C-alpha positions in Angstrom: -70.2 148.9 27.7 -67.7 146.6 26.1 -69.1 143.0 25.4 -67.0 140.1 26.5 -66.7 137.6 23.9 -65.7 133.9 24.1 -62.2 132.7 23.1 -60.3 129.4 22.6 -59.3 128.3 26.0 -55.6 128.9 26.4 -53.6 125.7 26.5 -56.5 123.4 26.5 -56.4 120.1 24.7 -58.4 120.4 21.5 -59.6 118.3 18.5 -56.6 119.6 16.6 -54.4 117.5 18.9 -56.1 114.1 18.4 -54.6 112.5 15.3 -51.2 114.3 15.6 -50.8 112.8 19.2 -52.0 109.3 18.0 -49.4 109.5 15.2 -46.8 110.5 17.6 -47.6 107.4 19.7 -47.2 105.1 16.7 -43.8 106.6 15.9 -42.2 106.6 19.2 -42.6 110.3 20.3 -45.1 112.1 22.4 -47.7 114.8 21.2 -49.7 117.3 22.9 -52.0 114.4 24.3 -49.5 112.1 26.0 -50.4 108.5 24.8 -48.6 105.4 25.6 -46.6 103.8 22.5 -48.7 101.5 20.3 -48.1 99.7 16.9 -51.5 100.6 15.4 -54.5 102.6 16.5 -58.2 103.3 15.7 -59.6 107.0 16.1 -63.3 106.8 16.3 -65.1 110.1 15.6 -68.7 110.0 16.6 -70.3 113.0 14.8 -72.3 115.2 17.0 -71.6 113.4 20.3 -70.9 116.3 22.8 -69.9 115.8 26.3 -73.1 117.3 27.8 -75.4 114.8 25.9 -73.2 111.9 26.6 -73.4 113.1 30.1 -77.2 113.3 30.1 -77.4 109.6 28.6 -74.6 108.1 30.5 -76.8 105.3 31.7 -77.2 104.2 28.0 -73.5 104.5 27.3 -71.4 102.8 30.1 -68.4 102.3 27.8 -68.2 105.9 26.4 -69.2 107.5 29.7 -67.2 105.6 31.9 -63.9 107.4 31.9 -63.5 111.0 32.3 -62.1 113.3 29.6 -63.1 116.2 27.6 -61.6 118.2 24.6 -62.4 121.7 23.1 -63.7 120.8 19.7 -63.1 124.3 18.1 -65.0 126.9 16.4 -67.2 127.2 14.4 -68.8 124.0 15.7 -69.7 122.5 12.5 -68.8 119.3 10.7 -66.9 120.5 7.7 -64.7 122.9 9.8 -64.2 120.5 12.7 -63.4 117.5 10.6 -60.9 119.3 8.8 -59.3 120.6 11.9 -59.3 116.9 13.1 -57.5 115.6 10.1 -55.0 118.3 9.6 -54.2 119.4 13.2 -54.9 122.9 11.9 -57.6 125.6 12.7 -60.0 127.0 10.2 -58.2 130.2 9.5 -55.3 128.1 8.2 -57.0 125.1 6.4 -59.8 127.4 4.9 -63.0 125.5 5.8 -64.5 128.4 8.0 -68.1 127.2 8.2 -70.9 124.9 6.9 -71.2 127.2 3.9 -68.7 129.7 2.8 -68.4 132.7 0.3 -66.5 131.7 -2.9 -65.8 135.3 -3.8 -64.1 134.6 -7.1 -67.4 133.1 -8.3 -69.8 135.3 -6.3 -71.6 132.4 -4.7 -72.0 130.7 -1.2 -71.0 126.9 -1.4 -71.7 124.2 1.2 -68.5 122.6 2.3 -70.1 119.1 2.9 -71.4 119.0 -0.5 -71.0 121.8 -3.0 -67.7 120.9 -4.4 -67.1 121.3 -8.2 -64.5 122.3 -10.8 -64.8 125.9 -9.6 -64.0 124.9 -6.0 -61.4 122.2 -6.1 -60.8 120.1 -2.7 -57.2 119.8 -3.2 -56.6 123.5 -3.4 -59.4 125.1 -1.3 -58.4 123.1 1.6 -54.9 124.3 2.4 -53.2 122.3 4.9 -51.4 118.9 4.8 -53.3 116.1 6.5 -52.0 114.0 9.3 -52.4 111.1 7.0 -50.0 112.3 4.7 -47.5 112.9 7.4 -48.3 109.3 8.5 -47.4 107.8 5.0 -43.9 109.6 5.2 -43.2 107.7 8.5 -44.4 104.4 6.9 -47.8 104.2 8.8 -50.6 103.1 6.8 -53.7 105.3 7.0 -57.3 104.1 6.4 -60.6 105.8 6.8 -63.6 103.4 7.4 -67.0 105.1 6.7 -70.3 105.0 4.7 -70.1 104.4 1.0 -71.8 107.5 0.0 -68.7 109.5 1.5 -66.1 107.7 -0.5 -65.7 110.0 -3.2 -67.2 113.2 -2.0 -65.5 116.5 -2.3 -64.9 116.9 1.3 -63.3 113.4 1.7 -60.9 114.5 -1.1 -60.2 117.7 0.9 -59.6 116.2 4.3 -58.5 112.8 3.8 -55.4 113.1 1.5 -52.9 110.2 2.2 -55.6 107.9 3.6 -57.3 105.2 1.6 -61.2 104.8 1.9 -63.0 101.6 2.9 -66.7 101.6 2.7 -69.0 99.6 5.3 -72.5 100.5 5.6 -73.6 99.5 9.1 -72.2 100.8 12.2 -71.1 97.0 13.1 -69.5 96.5 9.7 -67.4 99.8 10.1 -66.2 98.6 13.4 -65.5 95.0 12.3 -63.5 96.4 9.3 -61.5 98.8 11.5 -60.6 95.9 13.8 -59.5 93.8 10.9 -57.2 96.6 9.6 -55.4 97.2 13.0 -55.0 93.4 13.6 -52.9 93.3 10.2 -49.1 93.2 10.3 -47.4 96.7 10.2 -48.3 100.0 11.6 -51.6 101.4 10.7 -53.8 104.6 11.6 -57.5 104.0 11.3 -59.9 106.9 11.2 -63.5 105.3 11.8 -66.3 107.6 11.2 -69.9 107.3 12.7 -72.3 110.0 11.4 -75.6 108.5 12.5 -76.1 110.2 15.9 -75.7 113.7 14.3 -78.1 112.8 11.6 -80.7 111.6 13.9 -80.1 114.7 16.2 -80.7 117.1 13.2 -83.9 115.6 12.3 -85.6 114.5 15.6 -83.1 116.0 18.4 -80.8 114.3 20.8 -83.5 113.7 23.2 -85.5 111.5 20.9 -85.6 107.7 21.6 -84.0 107.1 18.2 -81.0 108.9 19.2 -80.7 107.2 22.5 -80.9 103.7 20.5 -78.1 104.9 18.2 -75.9 105.8 21.0 -76.6 102.5 22.7 -75.6 100.7 19.5 -72.5 102.8 19.2 -71.6 102.2 22.8 -72.0 98.6 22.5 -69.7 98.3 19.5 -67.2 100.3 21.4 -67.2 97.9 24.3 -66.7 94.9 22.0 -63.9 96.5 20.1 -62.0 97.7 23.4 -62.3 94.1 24.7 -60.8 92.7 21.6 -57.6 94.9 21.4 -54.1 93.6 21.8 -51.5 95.0 24.0 -50.1 97.1 20.9 -53.4 98.3 19.7 -54.9 101.6 20.8 -58.4 103.1 20.6 -59.3 106.7 20.9 -62.8 108.0 20.9 -64.0 111.5 20.2 -66.3 113.8 18.4 -66.2 116.9 16.1 -68.8 119.0 18.0 -71.7 118.7 20.3 -75.5 119.5 19.8 -78.6 121.4 21.4 -82.1 121.0 20.6 -83.9 124.1 19.5 -87.7 124.2 19.4 -89.9 126.2 17.1 -89.9 129.3 19.4 -86.1 129.5 19.2 -86.1 129.7 15.2 -86.0 133.3 14.1 -86.6 134.4 10.5 -84.7 137.8 9.9 -84.9 138.2 6.0 -87.8 140.4 6.0 -86.1 143.1 8.2 -84.6 145.6 6.0 -82.3 146.9 8.7 -80.7 143.5 9.1 -80.1 142.7 5.4 -79.5 146.3 3.8 -76.3 145.9 1.6 -75.9 142.2 2.5 -75.1 140.2 -0.7 -74.7 136.8 0.7 -75.6 134.9 4.0 -73.3 132.1 4.8 -72.3 129.9 7.8 -75.0 128.2 9.6 -78.1 128.9 11.6 -76.3 129.2 14.9 -73.3 131.3 13.4 -74.3 133.4 10.6 -71.7 135.1 8.3 -72.9 138.0 6.5 -71.1 139.4 3.4 -71.9 142.8 2.2 -72.1 144.0 -1.5 -68.5 144.9 -2.5 -69.7 148.7 -3.1 -71.7 148.9 0.2 -70.6 152.1 2.1 -69.1 152.3 5.5 -72.4 154.0 6.7 -74.5 151.0 5.4 -72.1 148.4 6.9 -72.1 150.3 10.1 -75.9 150.7 10.3 -76.3 146.8 9.7 -73.8 145.9 12.3 -75.6 148.3 14.8 -78.9 147.0 13.8 -77.8 143.2 14.5 -76.3 144.4 17.9 -79.4 146.3 18.9 -81.7 143.3 17.9 -79.8 140.3 19.0 -76.8 141.4 21.5 -79.0 139.8 24.5 -78.6 136.3 22.7 -75.7 136.6 20.5 -72.3 137.7 20.0 -72.1 140.1 16.9 -68.5 140.7 15.6 -67.0 142.1 12.6 -64.5 140.1 10.7 -61.7 141.9 12.2 -63.0 141.6 15.7 -63.5 137.9 15.2 -60.0 137.3 14.0 -58.6 139.5 16.7 -60.4 137.6 19.2 -58.8 134.3 17.7 -62.0 132.6 16.9 -60.7 131.1 13.7 -57.2 130.6 14.9 -54.3 132.2 12.7 -55.9 133.4 9.6 -54.2 133.3 6.2 -54.7 136.3 4.0 -56.2 134.0 1.5 -58.7 132.6 3.8 -59.8 135.9 5.4 -62.3 136.9 2.8 -64.1 133.5 3.2 -65.2 134.8 6.8 -68.2 137.0 6.9 -67.8 140.7 7.2 -70.2 140.2 10.2 -70.2 137.2 12.2 -73.6 136.6 14.3 -72.8 133.7 16.7 -75.7 132.4 19.2 -75.2 132.4 22.9 -78.8 131.3 23.8 -80.9 128.4 22.3 -81.7 130.3 19.0 -81.0 129.9 15.5 -81.5 132.4 12.5 -82.8 131.8 9.1 -82.9 134.1 6.2 -86.3 133.1 4.9 -86.4 135.1 1.7 -86.0 131.9 -0.6 -88.5 129.9 1.6 -91.4 132.2 1.7 -90.4 133.5 5.1 -90.4 130.1 6.6 -87.8 128.8 9.3 -86.1 125.5 8.8 -87.3 122.4 10.6 -84.0 121.0 11.9 -84.3 120.1 15.7 -80.5 119.4 16.7 -78.4 122.4 16.0 -74.7 123.5 16.4 -72.2 126.0 15.1 -71.6 128.3 18.0 -69.7 128.7 21.3 -72.0 127.1 24.0 -70.4 124.3 26.0 -73.0 121.9 24.7 -71.4 122.5 21.2 -67.6 122.9 22.0 -67.1 120.4 24.7 -66.6 116.8 23.2 -65.5 113.5 24.9 -62.0 111.9 24.9 -62.0 108.2 25.7 -59.0 105.9 25.7 -59.0 102.1 25.4 -56.5 99.3 24.8 -52.7 100.3 24.5 -53.9 103.9 25.1 -55.8 103.2 28.4 -52.6 103.5 30.6 
């Protein structure tokens, strides 16, 4: 029986459309998301704020939950891939960040895309697409990213924020205040305001924790104050890079001890809800086929298990550049139930303890809010 696999919704507005559409509004044109014209704009990205969890906590977020609007975030629903899609307007198969961790085949290693950058994996070449900020500079629009100081000089920042200056502010309130000051200055400006706190809390404690709800209330209050202060020519858009779901201990599966699932597998990349398995270069077709069959036999009831070619043909990563294709796993295992997988061979057979998870195709992960305020509210 043929398994129906998920696909990008045709024609749906997505995270890739947000910044190009805002830039269009600042320069007198209209993008994929029609926005009224504005002189300057803030685009707030709240990491991990999916539409489903926002709806579940709408009583704690009257500004964010008050106006309808959703976007398709993309796939894989992981920060490194999604933020790059957000700042470039391109999909992972084009920009090259195809997961939380990816294979660097030239150096025979798996590298985390949030923190693993070095001289062997240069941000200015590994990330292959021009950013919207570079395009903005050519149109005489100043671009500024406002976020925590710890990200100011990170490899991911270098990879995805080309063309923007970075201004550090530690507290959520200070970040909002600085973004407001920038758009109030003369001239045209595009401000990317980043709030990672909700995602961090969700990973550690889950989105259903009191701490997560408190953080949501704080962000919502800042959004309300900022929106009320905007001038007629200043716009605000709020969105997120992906959603999140809580996975308990019973949903955390260790697979590394099962020989039939790892025979011939040299590297395990991706993330717990979207594994990307890379075979040994000399693994035979028989071995590859046996592992694929084993995964499908074991997990087809709660996962989509595709070969790289099948995933590419299904459009999971968008158009895939030949240089990027080897970064995608030979086998991709994407969760469709509340489950995560851990290799476990380097941790004594133990699963990870992270509660909030994302990376796959569920609506909890792929649907994110789109909110418009100020000049963009009309």
